[in-house]
N, CA, C and O atoms as a GROMACS GRO file, in nm:
protein
  576
    1GLU      N    1  16.249  12.888  11.858
    1GLU     CA    2  16.223  12.808  11.979
    1GLU      C    3  16.291  12.894  12.093
    1GLU      O    4  16.380  12.837  12.156
    2GLY      N    5  16.268  12.986  12.118
    2GLY     CA    6  16.328  13.062  12.222
    2GLY      C    7  16.246  13.053  12.341
    2GLY      O    8  16.140  12.991  12.341
    3THR      N    9  16.294  13.113  12.446
    3THR     CA   10  16.223  13.122  12.573
    3THR      C   11  16.181  13.261  12.593
    3THR      O   12  16.137  13.297  12.703
    4ASP      N   13  16.193  13.342  12.494
    4ASP     CA   14  16.145  13.479  12.511
    4ASP      C   15  15.987  13.483  12.510
    4ASP      O   16  15.917  13.387  12.478
    5GLU      N   17  15.946  13.589  12.545
    5GLU     CA   18  15.800  13.619  12.558
    5GLU      C   19  15.733  13.597  12.426
    5GLU      O   20  15.622  13.543  12.430
    6ALA      N   21  15.782  13.629  12.315
    6ALA     CA   22  15.724  13.619  12.180
    6ALA      C   23  15.717  13.466  12.147
    6ALA      O   24  15.618  13.417  12.092
    7ALA      N   25  15.822  13.396  12.182
    7ALA     CA   26  15.826  13.248  12.152
    7ALA      C   27  15.724  13.178  12.238
    7ALA      O   28  15.660  13.082  12.194
    8LEU      N   29  15.708  13.221  12.355
    8LEU     CA   30  15.613  13.159  12.445
    8LEU      C   31  15.475  13.189  12.388
    8LEU      O   32  15.392  13.098  12.378
    9LEU      N   33  15.449  13.306  12.354
    9LEU     CA   34  15.324  13.348  12.302
    9LEU      C   35  15.286  13.267  12.180
    9LEU      O   36  15.174  13.221  12.164
   10LEU      N   37  15.389  13.252  12.092
   10LEU     CA   38  15.365  13.177  11.975
   10LEU      C   39  15.342  13.032  12.006
   10LEU      O   40  15.255  12.973  11.941
   11GLN      N   41  15.407  12.969  12.098
   11GLN     CA   42  15.387  12.834  12.136
   11GLN      C   43  15.246  12.820  12.196
   11GLN      O   44  15.175  12.724  12.166
   12SER      N   45  15.207  12.911  12.280
   12SER     CA   46  15.069  12.906  12.337
   12SER      C   47  14.966  12.922  12.228
   12SER      O   48  14.863  12.854  12.232
   13MET      N   49  14.988  13.009  12.128
   13MET     CA   50  14.889  13.030  12.020
   13MET      C   51  14.889  12.893  11.943
   13MET      O   52  14.781  12.848  11.905
   14GLU      N   53  15.001  12.826  11.919
   14GLU     CA   54  15.004  12.708  11.839
   14GLU      C   55  14.919  12.603  11.920
   14GLU      O   56  14.836  12.532  11.864
   15ARG      N   57  14.943  12.598  12.049
   15ARG     CA   58  14.865  12.497  12.118
   15ARG      C   59  14.720  12.528  12.119
   15ARG      O   60  14.639  12.436  12.106
   16MET      N   61  14.683  12.649  12.132
   16MET     CA   62  14.552  12.700  12.119
   16MET      C   63  14.485  12.660  11.998
   16MET      O   64  14.377  12.601  11.992
   17ARG      N   65  14.568  12.701  11.890
   17ARG     CA   66  14.506  12.652  11.751
   17ARG      C   67  14.494  12.506  11.738
   17ARG      O   68  14.399  12.458  11.676
   18GLY      N   69  14.595  12.425  11.797
   18GLY     CA   70  14.558  12.276  11.790
   18GLY      C   71  14.445  12.237  11.862
   18GLY      O   72  14.365  12.153  11.819
   19ASN      N   73  14.433  12.302  11.985
   19ASN     CA   74  14.318  12.267  12.067
   19ASN      C   75  14.183  12.312  11.999
   19ASN      O   76  14.085  12.238  12.004
   20LEU      N   77  14.180  12.421  11.941
   20LEU     CA   78  14.073  12.482  11.872
   20LEU      C   79  14.040  12.389  11.742
   20LEU      O   80  13.925  12.360  11.711
   21SER      N   81  14.142  12.351  11.678
   21SER     CA   82  14.115  12.263  11.569
   21SER      C   83  14.067  12.133  11.609
   21SER      O   84  13.980  12.079  11.540
   22GLN      N   85  14.115  12.070  11.720
   22GLN     CA   86  14.069  11.951  11.779
   22GLN      C   87  13.932  11.956  11.820
   22GLN      O   88  13.859  11.858  11.804
   23THR      N   89  13.885  12.083  11.882
   23THR     CA   90  13.756  12.098  11.928
   23THR      C   91  13.657  12.116  11.811
   23THR      O   92  13.545  12.066  11.813
   24LEU      N   93  13.706  12.191  11.707
   24LEU     CA   94  13.637  12.202  11.590
   24LEU      C   95  13.600  12.062  11.515
   24LEU      O   96  13.489  12.037  11.467
   25THR      N   97  13.702  11.984  11.515
   25THR     CA   98  13.682  11.843  11.458
   25THR      C   99  13.580  11.765  11.542
   25THR      O  100  13.493  11.694  11.492
   26GLN      N  101  13.596  11.783  11.669
   26GLN     CA  102  13.502  11.705  11.758
   26GLN      C  103  13.352  11.750  11.734
   26GLN      O  104  13.257  11.673  11.724
   27VAL      N  105  13.349  11.890  11.727
   27VAL     CA  106  13.215  11.951  11.702
   27VAL      C  107  13.160  11.905  11.572
   27VAL      O  108  13.041  11.874  11.563
   28GLY      N  109  13.247  11.900  11.465
   28GLY     CA  110  13.203  11.853  11.333
   28GLY      C  111  13.161  11.708  11.344
   28GLY      O  112  13.053  11.675  11.294
   29ASP      N  113  13.234  11.622  11.405
   29ASP     CA  114  13.206  11.482  11.426
   29ASP      C  115  13.068  11.472  11.504
   29ASP      O  116  12.976  11.400  11.463
   30ALA      N  117  13.062  11.541  11.607
   30ALA     CA  118  12.929  11.553  11.680
   30ALA      C  119  12.813  11.599  11.595
   30ALA      O  120  12.702  11.548  11.609
   31ALA      N  121  12.835  11.693  11.508
   31ALA     CA  122  12.744  11.740  11.414
   31ALA      C  123  12.691  11.629  11.320
   31ALA      O  124  12.572  11.608  11.298
   32HIS      N  125  12.795  11.560  11.266
   32HIS     CA  126  12.764  11.445  11.171
   32HIS      C  127  12.694  11.334  11.261
   32HIS      O  128  12.603  11.272  11.208
   33GLN      N  129  12.722  11.308  11.372
   33GLN     CA  130  12.650  11.199  11.446
   33GLN      C  131  12.512  11.256  11.485
   33GLN      O  132  12.417  11.179  11.494
   34LEU      N  133  12.498  11.375  11.507
   34LEU     CA  134  12.362  11.447  11.535
   34LEU      C  135  12.280  11.434  11.407
   34LEU      O  136  12.165  11.391  11.416
   35ALA      N  137  12.330  11.468  11.294
   35ALA     CA  138  12.268  11.460  11.167
   35ALA      C  139  12.225  11.319  11.140
   35ALA      O  140  12.114  11.295  11.094
   36SER      N  141  12.310  11.226  11.168
   36SER     CA  142  12.280  11.083  11.130
   36SER      C  143  12.172  11.031  11.232
   36SER      O  144  12.081  10.957  11.194
   37ALA      N  145  12.184  11.070  11.351
   37ALA     CA  146  12.076  11.035  11.452
   37ALA      C  147  11.958  11.106  11.409
   37ALA      O  148  11.854  11.043  11.426
   38THR      N  149  11.948  11.225  11.356
   38THR     CA  150  11.835  11.296  11.322
   38THR      C  151  11.772  11.229  11.208
   38THR      O  152  11.649  11.220  11.201
   39GLU      N  153  11.854  11.177  11.110
   39GLU     CA  154  11.796  11.112  10.996
   39GLU      C  155  11.733  10.983  11.038
   39GLU      O  156  11.622  10.953  10.996
   40GLU      N  157  11.796  10.909  11.118
   40GLU     CA  158  11.742  10.782  11.176
   40GLU      C  159  11.609  10.811  11.247
   40GLU      O  160  11.510  10.739  11.228
   41MET      N  161  11.608  10.917  11.329
   41MET     CA  162  11.489  10.951  11.411
   41MET      C  163  11.377  10.986  11.311
   41MET      O  164  11.263  10.940  11.324
   42SER      N  165  11.414  11.072  11.209
   42SER     CA  166  11.319  11.106  11.114
   42SER      C  167  11.255  10.986  11.042
   42SER      O  168  11.134  10.983  11.024
   43ALA      N  169  11.333  10.890  11.004
   43ALA     CA  170  11.297  10.768  10.931
   43ALA      C  171  11.201  10.686  11.026
   43ALA      O  172  11.095  10.637  10.988
   44LEU      N  173  11.254  10.677  11.160
   44LEU     CA  174  11.156  10.617  11.254
   44LEU      C  175  11.026  10.684  11.277
   44LEU      O  176  10.926  10.620  11.308
   45MET      N  177  11.029  10.815  11.260
   45MET     CA  178  10.909  10.887  11.281
   45MET      C  179  10.813  10.871  11.160
   45MET      O  180  10.690  10.868  11.170
   46VAL      N  181  10.883  10.862  11.043
   46VAL     CA  182  10.797  10.835  10.920
   46VAL      C  183  10.733  10.697  10.929
   46VAL      O  184  10.615  10.678  10.900
   47ASN      N  185  10.816  10.601  10.972
   47ASN     CA  186  10.767  10.459  10.997
   47ASN      C  187  10.649  10.454  11.096
   47ASN      O  188  10.543  10.394  11.076
   48SER      N  189  10.683  10.523  11.204
   48SER     CA  190  10.589  10.532  11.311
   48SER      C  191  10.449  10.599  11.274
   48SER      O  192  10.340  10.559  11.316
   49ASN      N  193  10.468  10.707  11.190
   49ASN     CA  194  10.356  10.773  11.148
   49ASN      C  195  10.273  10.685  11.046
   49ASN      O  196  10.150  10.683  11.048
   50ALA      N  197  10.347  10.616  10.959
   50ALA     CA  198  10.276  10.514  10.869
   50ALA      C  199  10.202  10.402  10.957
   50ALA      O  200  10.088  10.365  10.933
   51ASP      N  201  10.281  10.353  11.061
   51ASP     CA  202  10.223  10.248  11.142
   51ASP      C  203  10.093  10.301  11.209
   51ASP      O  204   9.994  10.228  11.218
   52LEU      N  205  10.094  10.420  11.255
   52LEU     CA  206   9.990  10.494  11.328
   52LEU      C  207   9.869  10.506  11.225
   52LEU      O  208   9.755  10.482  11.265
   53VAL      N  209   9.892  10.538  11.107
   53VAL     CA  210   9.797  10.548  10.999
   53VAL      C  211   9.722  10.425  10.986
   53VAL      O  212   9.599  10.419  10.989
   54VAL      N  213   9.815  10.311  10.970
   54VAL     CA  214   9.750  10.186  10.944
   54VAL      C  215   9.672  10.140  11.070
   54VAL      O  216   9.566  10.079  11.059
   55GLN      N  217   9.727  10.170  11.187
   55GLN     CA  218   9.660  10.126  11.305
   55GLN      C  219   9.532  10.192  11.327
   55GLN      O  220   9.433  10.131  11.367
   56ASN      N  221   9.532  10.333  11.299
   56ASN     CA  222   9.405  10.416  11.290
   56ASN      C  223   9.302  10.358  11.205
   56ASN      O  224   9.186  10.341  11.245
   57SER      N  225   9.346  10.326  11.081
   57SER     CA  226   9.254  10.268  10.980
   57SER      C  227   9.201  10.134  11.039
   57SER      O  228   9.081  10.110  11.026
   58GLU      N  229   9.276  10.053  11.100
   58GLU     CA  230   9.227   9.928  11.151
   58GLU      C  231   9.133   9.942  11.261
   58GLU      O  232   9.040   9.862  11.278
   59ILE      N  233   9.158  10.052  11.344
   59ILE     CA  234   9.069  10.084  11.455
   59ILE      C  235   8.934  10.133  11.385
   59ILE      O  236   8.826  10.085  11.420
   60GLU      N  237   8.942  10.220  11.296
   60GLU     CA  238   8.825  10.269  11.236
   60GLU      C  239   8.733  10.146  11.173
   60GLU      O  240   8.612  10.138  11.189
   61MET      N  241   8.811  10.057  11.102
   61MET     CA  242   8.737   9.942  11.056
   61MET      C  243   8.678   9.852  11.161
   61MET      O  244   8.572   9.793  11.140
   62ALA      N  245   8.749   9.838  11.282
   62ALA     CA  246   8.689   9.763  11.385
   62ALA      C  247   8.577   9.829  11.443
   62ALA      O  248   8.480   9.763  11.478
   63ALA      N  249   8.582   9.960  11.457
   63ALA     CA  250   8.476  10.038  11.518
   63ALA      C  251   8.350  10.033  11.411
   63ALA      O  252   8.234  10.031  11.452
   64THR      N  253   8.379  10.031  11.293
   64THR     CA  254   8.272  10.022  11.191
   64THR      C  255   8.214   9.881  11.208
   64THR      O  256   8.091   9.868  11.205
   65ALA      N  257   8.292   9.774  11.224
   65ALA     CA  258   8.246   9.634  11.227
   65ALA      C  259   8.156   9.636  11.354
   65ALA      O  260   8.044   9.585  11.352
   66VAL      N  261   8.204   9.690  11.458
   66VAL     CA  262   8.129   9.691  11.592
   66VAL      C  263   7.997   9.747  11.572
   66VAL      O  264   7.897   9.691  11.616
   67THR      N  265   7.995   9.865  11.502
   67THR     CA  266   7.873   9.941  11.493
   67THR      C  267   7.776   9.847  11.400
   67THR      O  268   7.657   9.833  11.427
   68GLU      N  269   7.836   9.788  11.297
   68GLU     CA  270   7.739   9.709  11.210
   68GLU      C  271   7.690   9.585  11.286
   68GLU      O  272   7.575   9.543  11.271
   69MET      N  273   7.777   9.528  11.364
   69MET     CA  274   7.746   9.421  11.451
   69MET      C  275   7.622   9.460  11.546
   69MET      O  276   7.525   9.385  11.559
   70SER      N  277   7.635   9.572  11.605
   70SER     CA  278   7.542   9.618  11.699
   70SER      C  279   7.409   9.648  11.633
   70SER      O  280   7.304   9.625  11.692
   71GLN      N  281   7.412   9.699  11.510
   71GLN     CA  282   7.290   9.728  11.433
   71GLN      C  283   7.233   9.584  11.398
   71GLN      O  284   7.111   9.564  11.404
   72ALA      N  285   7.313   9.495  11.364
   72ALA     CA  286   7.256   9.358  11.330
   72ALA      C  287   7.194   9.299  11.445
   72ALA      O  288   7.090   9.234  11.436
   73VAL      N  289   7.255   9.318  11.552
   73VAL     CA  290   7.191   9.256  11.695
   73VAL      C  291   7.069   9.327  11.719
   73VAL      O  292   6.968   9.265  11.752
   74ASP      N  293   7.068   9.451  11.705
   74ASP     CA  294   6.930   9.534  11.714
   74ASP      C  295   6.826   9.479  11.626
   74ASP      O  296   6.712   9.455  11.665
   75GLU      N  297   6.870   9.457  11.498
   75GLU     CA  298   6.767   9.404  11.399
   75GLU      C  299   6.724   9.273  11.441
   75GLU      O  300   6.604   9.245  11.433
   76VAL      N  301   6.810   9.187  11.486
   76VAL     CA  302   6.766   9.050  11.521
   76VAL      C  303   6.680   9.054  11.636
   76VAL      O  304   6.586   8.976  11.646
   77ALA      N  305   6.707   9.146  11.729
   77ALA     CA  306   6.617   9.169  11.858
   77ALA      C  307   6.472   9.212  11.812
   77ALA      O  308   6.369   9.163  11.858
   78ARG      N  309   6.478   9.304  11.718
   78ARG     CA  310   6.346   9.365  11.678
   78ARG      C  311   6.273   9.248  11.602
   78ARG      O  312   6.155   9.230  11.629
   79ASN      N  313   6.332   9.172  11.515
   79ASN     CA  314   6.284   9.061  11.451
   79ASN      C  315   6.227   8.961  11.554
   79ASN      O  316   6.113   8.916  11.539
   80ALA      N  317   6.306   8.927  11.658
   80ALA     CA  318   6.262   8.838  11.750
   80ALA      C  319   6.137   8.888  11.829
   80ALA      O  320   6.051   8.809  11.865
   81VAL      N  321   6.130   9.013  11.852
   81VAL     CA  322   6.012   9.066  11.924
   81VAL      C  323   5.898   9.056  11.822
   81VAL      O  324   5.792   9.005  11.856
   82THR      N  325   5.915   9.099  11.705
   82THR     CA  326   5.803   9.083  11.596
   82THR      C  327   5.757   8.947  11.586
   82THR      O  328   5.636   8.923  11.588
   83THR      N  329   5.854   8.847  11.573
   83THR     CA  330   5.817   8.720  11.564
   83THR      C  331   5.744   8.660  11.689
   83THR      O  332   5.660   8.570  11.676
   84SER      N  333   5.776   8.710  11.807
   84SER     CA  334   5.714   8.665  11.923
   84SER      C  335   5.564   8.728  11.933
   84SER      O  336   5.472   8.662  11.982
   85VAL      N  337   5.548   8.851  11.886
   85VAL     CA  338   5.419   8.916  11.882
   85VAL      C  339   5.333   8.838  11.777
   85VAL      O  340   5.217   8.804  11.803
   86GLU      N  341   5.390   8.814  11.664
   86GLU     CA  342   5.310   8.744  11.558
   86GLU      C  343   5.281   8.595  11.605
   86GLU      O  344   5.174   8.540  11.581
   87SER      N  345   5.375   8.539  11.668
   87SER     CA  346   5.353   8.406  11.718
   87SER      C  347   5.233   8.400  11.823
   87SER      O  348   5.146   8.314  11.817
   88LYS      N  349   5.238   8.500  11.919
   88LYS     CA  350   5.129   8.505  12.009
   88LYS      C  351   4.989   8.532  11.942
   88LYS      O  352   4.886   8.478  11.981
   89ALA      N  353   4.997   8.623  11.838
   89ALA     CA  354   4.868   8.664  11.755
   89ALA      C  355   4.832   8.531  11.690
   89ALA      O  356   4.714   8.498  11.696
   90SER      N  357   4.909   8.459  11.634
   90SER     CA  358   4.882   8.334  11.563
   90SER      C  359   4.818   8.226  11.662
   90SER      O  360   4.724   8.153  11.628
   91SER      N  361   4.873   8.225  11.778
   91SER     CA  362   4.822   8.134  11.883
   91SER      C  363   4.680   8.175  11.921
   91SER      O  364   4.592   8.091  11.933
   92VAL      N  365   4.661   8.305  11.938
   92VAL     CA  366   4.538   8.353  11.981
   92VAL      C  367   4.431   8.325  11.866
   92VAL      O  368   4.316   8.287  11.891
   93SER      N  369   4.478   8.347  11.741
   93SER     CA  370   4.385   8.324  11.619
   93SER      C  371   4.351   8.168  11.614
   93SER      O  372   4.238   8.130  11.584
   94ALA      N  373   4.449   8.085  11.644
   94ALA     CA  374   4.435   7.946  11.638
   94ALA      C  375   4.338   7.898  11.749
   94ALA      O  376   4.258   7.808  11.726
   95ARG      N  377   4.345   7.958  11.867
   95ARG     CA  378   4.255   7.930  11.971
   95ARG      C  379   4.118   7.972  11.924
   95ARG      O  380   4.022   7.895  11.932
   96GLU      N  381   4.110   8.089  11.878
   96GLU     CA  382   3.970   8.140  11.847
   96GLU      C  383   3.914   8.054  11.729
   96GLU      O  384   3.795   8.021  11.728
   97GLY      N  385   4.004   8.016  11.625
   97GLY     CA  386   3.949   7.926  11.530
   97GLY      C  387   3.903   7.796  11.581
   97GLY      O  388   3.796   7.748  11.541
   98GLN      N  389   3.979   7.733  11.670
   98GLN     CA  390   3.938   7.609  11.745
   98GLN      C  391   3.802   7.618  11.813
   98GLN      O  392   3.714   7.532  11.802
   99GLU      N  393   3.791   7.736  11.886
   99GLU     CA  394   3.657   7.764  11.954
   99GLU      C  395   3.550   7.766  11.849
   99GLU      O  396   3.448   7.699  11.864
  100GLU      N  397   3.570   7.843  11.742
  100GLU     CA  398   3.475   7.859  11.641
  100GLU      C  399   3.439   7.710  11.588
  100GLU      O  400   3.323   7.669  11.586
  101LEU      N  401   3.540   7.640  11.550
  101LEU     CA  402   3.517   7.506  11.494
  101LEU      C  403   3.446   7.416  11.591
  101LEU      O  404   3.366   7.333  11.548
  102ASN      N  405   3.471   7.427  11.720
  102ASN     CA  406   3.396   7.343  11.825
  102ASN      C  407   3.240   7.400  11.825
  102ASN      O  408   3.146   7.320  11.835
  103GLN      N  409   3.222   7.520  11.814
  103GLN     CA  410   3.084   7.574  11.811
  103GLN      C  411   3.021   7.519  11.682
  103GLN      O  412   2.910   7.467  11.689
  104THR      N  413   3.083   7.526  11.569
  104THR     CA  414   3.036   7.467  11.440
  104THR      C  415   2.993   7.326  11.456
  104THR      O  416   2.880   7.286  11.427
  105VAL      N  417   3.096   7.246  11.507
  105VAL     CA  418   3.068   7.105  11.528
  105VAL      C  419   2.942   7.075  11.619
  105VAL      O  420   2.864   6.984  11.592
  106GLN      N  421   2.926   7.159  11.731
  106GLN     CA  422   2.814   7.146  11.812
  106GLN      C  423   2.689   7.188  11.749
  106GLN      O  424   2.584   7.128  11.774
  107SER      N  425   2.695   7.287  11.668
  107SER     CA  426   2.577   7.328  11.583
  107SER      C  427   2.538   7.219  11.484
  107SER      O  428   2.420   7.190  11.466
  108ILE      N  429   2.643   7.156  11.415
  108ILE     CA  430   2.617   7.047  11.331
  108ILE      C  431   2.544   6.932  11.402
  108ILE      O  432   2.442   6.879  11.357
  109LEU      N  433   2.603   6.897  11.512
  109LEU     CA  434   2.546   6.792  11.607
  109LEU      C  435   2.395   6.813  11.632
  109LEU      O  436   2.305   6.732  11.611
  110GLU      N  437   2.387   6.939  11.683
  110GLU     CA  438   2.242   6.972  11.725
  110GLU      C  439   2.151   6.963  11.604
  110GLU      O  440   2.040   6.911  11.612
  111LEU      N  441   2.199   7.015  11.492
  111LEU     CA  442   2.114   7.003  11.364
  111LEU      C  443   2.093   6.873  11.334
  111LEU      O  444   1.980   6.840  11.297
  112THR      N  445   2.190   6.781  11.343
  112THR     CA  446   2.157   6.645  11.315
  112THR      C  447   2.056   6.575  11.409
  112THR      O  448   1.977   6.491  11.367
  113ARG      N  449   2.063   6.614  11.539
  113ARG     CA  450   1.967   6.565  11.634
  113ARG      C  451   1.828   6.612  11.600
  113ARG      O  452   1.730   6.539  11.610
  114ASN      N  453   1.824   6.740  11.560
  114ASN     CA  454   1.694   6.807  11.511
  114ASN      C  455   1.640   6.746  11.394
  114ASN      O  456   1.520   6.724  11.382
  115VAL      N  457   1.731   6.715  11.302
  115VAL     CA  458   1.682   6.641  11.173
  115VAL      C  459   1.635   6.512  11.209
  115VAL      O  460   1.533   6.470  11.154
  116GLY      N  461   1.700   6.435  11.303
  116GLY     CA  462   1.660   6.309  11.342
  116GLY      C  463   1.525   6.314  11.412
  116GLY      O  464   1.441   6.227  11.389
  117THR      N  465   1.503   6.413  11.496
  117THR     CA  466   1.380   6.431  11.568
  117THR      C  467   1.260   6.457  11.465
  117THR      O  468   1.149   6.405  11.470
  118ALA      N  469   1.311   6.554  11.363
  118ALA     CA  470   1.209   6.586  11.272
  118ALA      C  471   1.170   6.464  11.189
  118ALA      O  472   1.052   6.445  11.161
  119SER      N  473   1.267   6.380  11.150
  119SER     CA  474   1.238   6.269  11.077
  119SER      C  475   1.151   6.163  11.155
  119SER      O  476   1.068   6.093  11.096
  120VAL      N  477   1.174   6.154  11.284
  120VAL     CA  478   1.087   6.065  11.374
  120VAL      C  479   0.945   6.119  11.366
  120VAL      O  480   0.847   6.049  11.339
  121GLU      N  481   0.944   6.255  11.393
  121GLU     CA  482   0.812   6.312  11.389
  121GLU      C  483   0.738   6.305  11.258
  121GLU      O  484   0.616   6.283  11.255
  122ALA      N  485   0.806   6.323  11.153
  122ALA     CA  486   0.757   6.307  11.013
  122ALA      C  487   0.703   6.173  11.001
  122ALA      O  488   0.589   6.159  10.957
  123GLN      N  489   0.779   6.066  11.038
  123GLN     CA  490   0.738   5.927  11.037
  123GLN      C  491   0.600   5.914  11.110
  123GLN      O  492   0.504   5.860  11.056
  124ALA      N  493   0.597   5.970  11.238
  124ALA     CA  494   0.482   5.960  11.320
  124ALA      C  495   0.372   6.025  11.254
  124ALA      O  496   0.259   5.975  11.260
  125LEU      N  497   0.394   6.130  11.192
  125LEU     CA  498   0.287   6.212  11.121
  125LEU      C  499   0.236   6.125  11.007
  125LEU      O  500   0.114   6.109  10.991
  126ALA      N  501   0.324   6.070  10.930
  126ALA     CA  502   0.286   5.979  10.818
  126ALA      C  503   0.204   5.858  10.877
  126ALA      O  504   0.106   5.816  10.815
  127THR      N  505   0.241   5.804  10.993
  127THR     CA  506   0.160   5.698  11.038
  127THR      C  507   0.030   5.744  11.072
  127THR      O  508  -0.066   5.674  11.040
  128ARG      N  509   0.011   5.853  11.134
  128ARG     CA  510  -0.110   5.912  11.179
  128ARG      C  511  -0.200   5.943  11.061
  128ARG      O  512  -0.321   5.921  11.060
  129THR      N  513  -0.124   6.002  10.952
  129THR     CA  514  -0.214   6.048  10.844
  129THR      C  515  -0.265   5.920  10.772
  129THR      O  516  -0.372   5.924  10.712
  130LEU      N  517  -0.189   5.807  10.777
  130LEU     CA  518  -0.249   5.679  10.730
  130LEU      C  519  -0.371   5.628  10.814
  130LEU      O  520  -0.472   5.580  10.765
  131ASP      N  521  -0.348   5.647  10.950
  131ASP     CA  522  -0.467   5.606  11.035
  131ASP      C  523  -0.580   5.693  11.008
  131ASP      O  524  -0.693   5.647  10.995
  132ILE      N  525  -0.553   5.823  10.998
  132ILE     CA  526  -0.669   5.912  10.956
  132ILE      C  527  -0.740   5.873  10.826
  132ILE      O  528  -0.862   5.868  10.815
  133THR      N  529  -0.649   5.844  10.726
  133THR     CA  530  -0.696   5.798  10.600
  133THR      C  531  -0.785   5.681  10.617
  133THR      O  532  -0.896   5.680  10.564
  134LYS      N  533  -0.741   5.582  10.689
  134LYS     CA  534  -0.823   5.461  10.713
  134LYS      C  535  -0.943   5.497  10.785
  134LYS      O  536  -1.048   5.443  10.751
  135VAL      N  537  -0.942   5.578  10.876
  135VAL     CA  538  -1.070   5.623  10.948
  135VAL      C  539  -1.167   5.685  10.855
  135VAL      O  540  -1.287   5.655  10.858
  136LEU      N  541  -1.114   5.777  10.768
  136LEU     CA  542  -1.193   5.841  10.670
  136LEU      C  543  -1.248   5.735  10.569
  136LEU      O  544  -1.364   5.741  10.528
  137ASP      N  545  -1.164   5.642  10.532
  137ASP     CA  546  -1.217   5.544  10.436
  137ASP      C  547  -1.340   5.465  10.507
  137ASP      O  548  -1.444   5.441  10.447
  138VAL      N  549  -1.318   5.430  10.635
  138VAL     CA  550  -1.424   5.360  10.697
  138VAL      C  551  -1.548   5.456  10.714
  138VAL      O  552  -1.660   5.408  10.702
  139ILE      N  553  -1.531   5.582  10.739
  139ILE     CA  554  -1.639   5.673  10.753
  139ILE      C  555  -1.716   5.679  10.613
  139ILE      O  556  -1.838   5.674  10.608
  140ARG      N  557  -1.640   5.690  10.508
  140ARG     CA  558  -1.698   5.692  10.364
  140ARG      C  559  -1.777   5.563  10.341
  140ARG      O  560  -1.891   5.558  10.294
  141ALA      N  561  -1.708   5.465  10.377
  141ALA     CA  562  -1.776   5.331  10.348
  141ALA      C  563  -1.915   5.317  10.424
  141ALA      O  564  -2.015   5.271  10.368
  142VAL      N  565  -1.912   5.360  10.554
  142VAL     CA  566  -2.036   5.347  10.628
  142VAL      C  567  -2.135   5.446  10.567
  142VAL      O  568  -2.254   5.415  10.556
  143SER      N  569  -2.090   5.558  10.531
  143SER     CA  570  -2.186   5.671  10.481
  143SER      C  571  -2.243   5.622  10.359
  143SER      O  572  -2.356   5.666  10.335
  144GLU      N  573  -2.191   5.533  10.268
  144GLU     CA  574  -2.241   5.504  10.145
  144GLU      C  575  -2.340   5.397  10.155
  144GLU      O  576  -2.398   5.356  10.054
   0.00000   0.00000   0.00000
């Protein structure tokens, strides 16, 4: 412990060694803290990655569901159009059928009138035939 230059140099070196040791300890502690933080961050990244994979899967399922729903809506729309077209065609067919039925009824009514007229005329013809037969009987009786 002297005051000479060598002693001062040794004291300075001892302080420097102490400071260096303290700095190295602090660097080591910081390295441990950094390693711990890195491990935590790595674990968080793994969890985040897993969450992102799940979220991506759910988004894909939702997109698939939306696509399927869109296709179903398109199919319902097509079916509605087809039903509308078929309904209009059925309505036209029903109208045409009603018109044909009305014409058939009119034809039957006209035929009934014609048969009635023919019956009346046949009755009149039968009456005339009887009258002619009577006249012929009178003519035969007179000629005999």
